[in-house]
N, C-alpha and C positions, 0 to 999 in steps of 0.2 A: 566479400564486403565492399571492395572497391574504394573509390575516393570518398572523402568526407563531404556530405551534402550541406547546403547552406543552413537549413532549419536545424539539423543535428548540431552543427557548429555553434549556432546561437544558443541552443539549449545547453550545450556543454559549458559555454561561457557563463551563462546565468547561474548554473549550478555551482560552478567553481567560485564565482563571485560571492554567492551565498555562503559557501563553505569557508572562504577566507574571512568573511564578516563574522561568521559564527565563531571562528577561532579567535577573532579579535575581541568580540563583545560577549561571547559565552552565553550565560543564562538568559540575558536580556533578549537575544535573538531567538532562543528556544521559546521563551515566553510569548513573544510577539507572533512568531511565524509557524510554530508546530501546531498540529491539529489536536486540540483538546476536546474532551467530551462536552457537548452543548450545555450541560448544567454546571460545568466547572466555571468558576469566576474568570479564569484566564481565556475562555473561549471567545473568539472573534470570527465573524463570518468569513473574512478574507483568508483565514487559515485553511479553509477547504481547498484553496488553490495553492497557497504559499508553502504548505507542508511538502509539496512535491519537489521543491527546490532545496529543502533542508536535508542534511545527512548527519548521522551520528558519529562518524569517524572516517579515517582515510580509506580503510578497506571497503567500507560501505559505499562511499562515493565512487571509488575506483571500479568496483564490480558493476555498479549501476551504470556508470558512464560508458564503460566498455561495452556492456550489453546494448545500451542505446545506440552506440556507434555501429556495432556489429550487425544488429538485427534491424535497426531503424533506417540505416542508409539505403538498403535495397528497397524498402517500402517507400521512402520518399522519392527515390528515382522512378518508381513505378507509378505512384499516386500524384506526385507534385507536392509543393510546399503546403498549400492550404488544407488539402485533404489529410496529409499526415499529421499536421498540427491539430486539426479537429479531432482526429482519432486518438492521438496521444493524450490530449487534455481530457477528452471524454472518458477514456479508460481510467485516468487518474481520479476523476470525479466519481466514477462508478466504484472504484476501489474504496474511496473515502465513505461513500454511502453505505456500502456493505459493512465496512469496519464499524461505523457509527451504529448501524442497525444491530450488529452482534453485541456491541457494548451496551446498547439499550436493553437487550435481553438479559445480560448479566446484571446490569444496574437494577432493573425491575425485580429480578429474582431476589437480590439482596435487600432492596428497599421494602418489598412486600413482606419479607420475613421479619424485618425489624419493626415495621408498622403493626404487624399482627401481635407483637410483644408489647404494644402500648406506646412505642416511641412516636414522635411526630416528625413529619418530613422536614419541616423547617429546622428543627433541632439537629437532625441527622446531617442536613446539608451544611449547617453552620459548623459542625464538627469537622466534616471531611474537607470543606473548603479551606479550613485553617491548617490542613495537612495532618490532622489527628484522627484517631479512632478509639473505640473502647474495646478492650479485650473481652468484655462480657458479650459482645456481639457474636463471638465464636461459639458461645454456649447457646445462643438463640438460634443461629442458622447453620452452624458448621463451618469448618475451615475453608473448604472449597468454595462455597457460596460467597462468603465474606471476602476471601482473597480475590475472586473474580469481580465482585462488586467494587472493591477498592481499586483494583487494577484498571477496570473500565473507566472509573471516574478520574483517577489521578494520572494515568500514564498517557502522555501525548505521543502521537505518531509522526514520524518524519520519513522522508525518502521518496524517491521516484519509482520505487519497486512496483507499486500497483499499476502505474502507467506502463512500465516496461513489461510487466506480465501480459498486458493487453497487446503490446508490440510483439512479444514472443508468440502469442496465439496467431496473430495476423501473419507473421513470418511462416509459422508452421503450416497454415492453411494456404499460403501463397506459394511456398517453396517446400512442399512436404518431403521431397526426396533429397533435400540438401543434407549433406553429412556433417555432423558436428563432432568435434573432438573434445573430450573432457580431460582436465589435468590428471585426475585420479583414475581414469579409465582410458588407456591409450588405444582405443579402437573406435572407428567411426560409428556414430549412431544417427540414423535418419531423424530429421526434425519431427516427422509425424509420430515417432515413437517417443523421442526424448521429452518433448514439451508436455504431452499429456501425463507422463510419469512424474515430471517435476511438479505439475499442478496437483496431482493426486497426493504426492508426499506432503505438500503444504496443507491440503485439506485434512489429511490424516493428523498432522501436527496440531492444526487448529482445533479439531474435534477432541482429540485425546489429551492435548496439553503436553505431549511428549515431542519435543522439537528435535529433528534430525540435523538442523542447520545452526543450532545455538539458541541461546536465550534472547529475549527482547525483540523477537521478530513478530510483526503483525501479519500472521498467516492469512487471516481472513481478508485483509486488504489485498494480498497477492491473489487470492482466489477471486475476489471481487473484480480486480482489474482484468483477470483472465476471462471471467464470465462476461463482462461488458464488451471486451474485445471480441469474444466469440459471437455475441449477439449482433454487434455491428457488422462483422464480417459475414455472418449468415444473412443478414438483411440486405447488405450490399450485393452479395452474390445472387440472392433470390431476385432482386430487382435490377440486376445487370449494372450496378453502380461500381463494382469492384475494379473494373478496368478503365474507368473514366478518370482523367486527371483533373484536379482542381488547382490550377496554377495561381 
């Protein structure tokens, strides 16, 4: 890992300051800076960026900031400040895009089922924007469809995890034979094996709804960050940009 680099240090400070403010002001911070579904009344355009600096609890920010330091520092030393920051923010934005896209899929499935039963979109939006729903909806579309519909609309996303999954992919492609130790598995695993397995587990959890890492995790945001990280690394390597520094 080596020394703490300047950009990583500044990102850590910003995240910690957001975390302190969140603990001071609570729900108001989440309402302003979490990423809400675009049709939700709480959605604001700046949330596409600010959600990356919000976290849901101490362990959430601890693991994310440790991963940022551990895997981001070697990349910043190799790429320089500007290139790393461009990559990090781009991966976070890509994660948000994939997360919103998946939520639109769930939203449209639920909305179309309710519209086919004769309800109007304006009436449905009025109900769910007030934080309510009708139990009759389950009879129309089924529990899974309505739960996914309501979850996509009502549940905001927070955390740097999408950007950090992009960083993990970049680290794995840049240092594939680096050996990583896990707390629950005291044997070294090379990055080129560990990171793809981690992403595959997130994809499995996102598709099946069976989470191996706990509830309330935006699995498709993780996968989205990893995907955008891979695409950027692939493009840079193909065009010989990967070894160029942007200071």
